[in-house]
C-alpha positions in Angstrom: 82.1 -117.2 71.8 81.1 -119.9 73.7 81.1 -122.3 70.7 84.3 -125.0 71.2 84.4 -126.0 67.4 86.0 -130.1 67.2 88.6 -131.2 64.6 86.1 -132.8 62.3 83.8 -129.8 62.5 86.9 -127.8 61.3 87.7 -129.8 58.7 84.4 -129.9 57.3 84.5 -126.3 57.4 87.7 -125.7 56.0 87.9 -124.8 52.1 83.8 -124.7 51.9 82.3 -121.8 50.6 79.1 -120.5 52.1 76.7 -118.2 50.6 74.6 -116.4 52.8 71.2 -114.6 50.7 69.4 -112.1 53.5 68.4 -109.0 53.0 69.3 -108.0 56.3 73.3 -109.7 57.3 74.3 -107.3 59.4 72.2 -109.4 61.6 74.0 -112.4 60.8 77.7 -110.7 61.5 78.5 -113.3 64.7 77.5 -116.3 61.9 79.6 -114.5 59.5 82.4 -114.4 61.8 82.2 -118.1 63.0 82.2 -119.4 59.6 85.4 -117.4 58.7 87.3 -118.3 62.1 86.2 -122.0 61.1 88.4 -121.7 57.9 85.2 -121.2 55.5 84.5 -118.5 52.7 81.4 -116.4 53.2 79.7 -114.7 50.5 76.9 -112.4 51.0 73.9 -111.6 48.8 71.4 -108.9 50.2 68.6 -109.6 47.6 67.2 -113.0 46.0 68.5 -112.2 42.5 71.5 -111.3 43.6 72.1 -114.5 45.5 70.8 -116.6 42.2 73.6 -114.7 40.4 76.5 -115.4 42.8 74.9 -119.0 43.4 76.1 -119.4 39.8 79.2 -117.6 39.4 80.5 -119.3 43.4 78.9 -122.7 43.3 78.9 -122.5 46.8 79.1 -125.9 49.0 75.9 -124.5 50.9 73.6 -121.8 51.2 71.6 -120.0 54.3 68.4 -118.4 52.9 66.3 -116.0 54.6 62.9 -116.1 53.7 61.4 -112.7 53.8 63.0 -110.8 51.3 61.7 -108.0 49.1 61.3 -108.7 45.4 61.8 -112.1 45.5 61.1 -114.4 48.7 63.0 -117.2 50.0 60.5 -119.5 48.7 61.2 -118.4 44.7 65.1 -118.3 45.1 65.1 -122.0 46.4 62.6 -123.0 43.6 64.7 -121.1 40.9 68.0 -122.5 42.8 66.5 -126.5 42.1 65.3 -125.8 39.0 68.9 -124.7 37.5 71.2 -127.2 36.6 74.4 -125.2 37.8 72.6 -125.0 41.4 70.1 -127.6 41.9 72.2 -130.0 44.0 73.3 -127.3 46.7 72.0 -128.1 49.8 69.6 -124.8 51.1 69.1 -124.1 54.7 66.4 -121.5 55.1 66.7 -119.0 58.1 63.7 -116.9 59.2 61.8 -115.5 61.8 58.8 -117.7 60.2 57.2 -120.2 63.2 54.5 -121.7 61.9 54.3 -125.4 60.3 52.8 -124.6 56.8 55.9 -122.2 56.2 58.5 -124.8 57.4 56.6 -127.5 55.0 56.8 -125.0 52.3 60.3 -124.5 52.4 60.6 -128.0 52.5 58.9 -128.5 49.7 60.9 -125.8 47.8 63.8 -127.8 47.8 65.1 -126.4 51.3 67.3 -129.3 53.4 66.8 -128.1 56.6 64.8 -124.8 58.5 66.4 -123.0 61.4 63.9 -120.0 63.0 65.6 -116.7 64.3 67.1 -115.7 66.9 69.2 -119.0 66.9 72.0 -120.1 68.6 75.4 -119.8 66.8 76.0 -123.9 68.2 73.3 -125.0 66.3 73.3 -123.3 63.1 77.0 -124.5 63.0 76.1 -127.8 64.0 73.4 -128.4 61.1 75.6 -126.6 58.6 78.4 -129.5 59.5 75.7 -132.1 58.9 74.8 -130.9 55.5 78.4 -130.3 54.2 79.2 -133.8 55.7 76.4 -134.9 53.8 77.1 -133.3 50.8 80.6 -134.6 50.6 79.8 -137.8 51.4 77.3 -137.7 48.1 79.9 -136.4 46.0 82.5 -139.1 47.1 79.8 -142.0 46.7 79.3 -140.2 42.8 82.9 -140.3 42.1 83.1 -144.0 43.4 80.2 -144.8 41.1 81.4 -143.3 38.1 84.7 -145.1 38.7 83.3 -148.2 38.9 81.3 -147.5 36.0 84.5 -147.0 34.0 86.0 -150.5 35.1 83.0 -152.3 34.6 82.8 -151.0 30.8 86.3 -151.3 30.3 85.9 -155.1 31.6 83.1 -155.7 29.7 84.7 -154.5 26.6 88.1 -156.5 27.2 86.1 -159.8 27.6 83.7 -159.1 24.5 87.1 -158.5 22.5 88.1 -162.2 23.4 87.7 -164.0 19.7 89.3 -167.1 18.6 92.7 -167.0 17.1 91.6 -168.2 14.1 89.7 -164.6 13.5 92.9 -162.9 14.0 94.7 -165.0 11.3 91.8 -164.7 9.1 92.4 -161.0 9.1 96.1 -161.4 8.9 96.0 -163.5 5.9 93.4 -161.6 4.2 95.8 -157.8 4.6 99.0 -159.9 3.6 96.8 -161.1 0.7 95.7 -157.6 -0.6 98.6 -155.1 0.1 98.6 -153.9 -3.6 95.2 -153.3 -3.2 93.4 -150.1 -1.5 92.7 -152.2 1.9 90.0 -150.6 4.3 89.0 -150.9 7.4 85.3 -151.9 6.1 86.8 -154.7 4.1 88.4 -156.4 6.6 85.3 -155.8 9.1 83.0 -156.8 6.6 85.0 -160.0 5.9 85.0 -161.1 9.4 81.3 -160.2 10.3 82.3 -157.2 13.0 81.2 -153.4 12.5 84.3 -151.6 11.8 84.4 -149.8 15.4 84.6 -153.4 17.0 87.0 -154.5 14.4 89.5 -151.5 15.5 89.0 -152.1 19.4 89.4 -156.2 18.7 92.3 -155.9 16.5 94.5 -153.2 18.4 93.8 -155.4 21.5 95.1 -158.1 19.9 97.7 -157.2 17.8 98.9 -154.1 19.9 98.6 -152.0 17.0 95.8 -150.0 14.9 94.7 -151.9 11.6 96.1 -149.2 9.5 99.6 -149.3 11.0 99.5 -152.9 10.8 98.9 -152.6 7.1 101.8 -150.1 6.1 104.2 -152.4 8.4 103.2 -155.3 6.2 103.6 -153.2 3.0 106.9 -152.0 3.8 108.2 -155.7 5.1 107.0 -156.8 1.4 109.0 -154.1 0.1 111.8 -154.9 1.9 111.9 -158.4 -0.2 111.5 -156.8 -3.4 114.2 -154.3 -3.2 116.8 -157.4 -2.6 116.1 -157.8 -6.3 118.1 -155.7 -8.2 116.1 -155.6 -11.4 113.2 -153.9 -9.7 112.3 -150.1 -9.1 111.0 -147.9 -6.5 107.9 -147.1 -8.7 107.1 -151.0 -9.2 107.7 -151.7 -5.4 105.5 -148.7 -4.3 102.8 -150.1 -6.9 103.3 -153.9 -5.7 103.3 -153.0 -2.0 99.9 -150.8 -2.5 101.6 -147.5 -1.8 100.0 -144.7 -3.9 103.4 -143.5 -5.0 107.4 -143.6 -4.6 107.2 -141.2 -2.4 104.8 -142.6 0.2 107.1 -145.4 0.1 110.0 -143.5 0.7 108.1 -141.9 3.9 106.9 -145.3 5.3 110.2 -147.1 4.6 112.5 -144.9 6.2 110.3 -144.5 9.2 109.8 -148.0 10.1 113.5 -149.5 8.7 115.4 -145.9 9.5 117.0 -145.9 5.9 116.0 -145.0 2.4 114.7 -147.7 0.0 117.8 -147.4 -1.8 120.2 -147.3 1.1 118.5 -150.8 1.9 118.9 -151.9 -1.6 122.4 -151.2 -1.7 123.4 -153.2 1.7 
């Protein structure tokens, strides 16, 4: 073989999967051997229908597609590849003995990115595949970078949009502390501040480092600690005055936050 691959070419083929759709693949044995030697995984389909199935299953990096095949020609195969969300982004290079300009135009119009006529020089085929694999990887890298940029922009926008005056935070805390024995809801607090529930939760957690519901529980336990210092108060009364649904509810959250039961705390 006269073709001497460069390091760049080797890196382009390494870990790449190439699907060849041709009803006479034995005529492409030299191409298959060359691609395999360069580190590519080569999959062969002997019909258009078989090629469509393998394309969906294997998700190859590139497809080499013959045009003159029985049952379904290459033009139809390419059209179906490009109309399917799973395969539409896979680059297709046509390989055919057809040399008329109208055939080349038809191939490009059906979604192919390149067209090489048979018989071809292996060096030319590999060069074209290399170029399109490089372009495909570049496009994928740009897409990943764009997604990351969009994520950063979204986070930055949300961060800036959540920067509200300190008085809003003080108002939220004051409302919670004044209504601990009531059934405090996120909707009620958000409405009080003129916010949506989603926006309020994100803003409060960013400002306080804790979710609103957790803050309410925390404040109820702190109030319970104060009430428990009075020896004449029962756990049932403490639970009711702090907004807990039951005595067991109080004990559960108190022990979780303080590290001991209310009775143990009361006896200190």
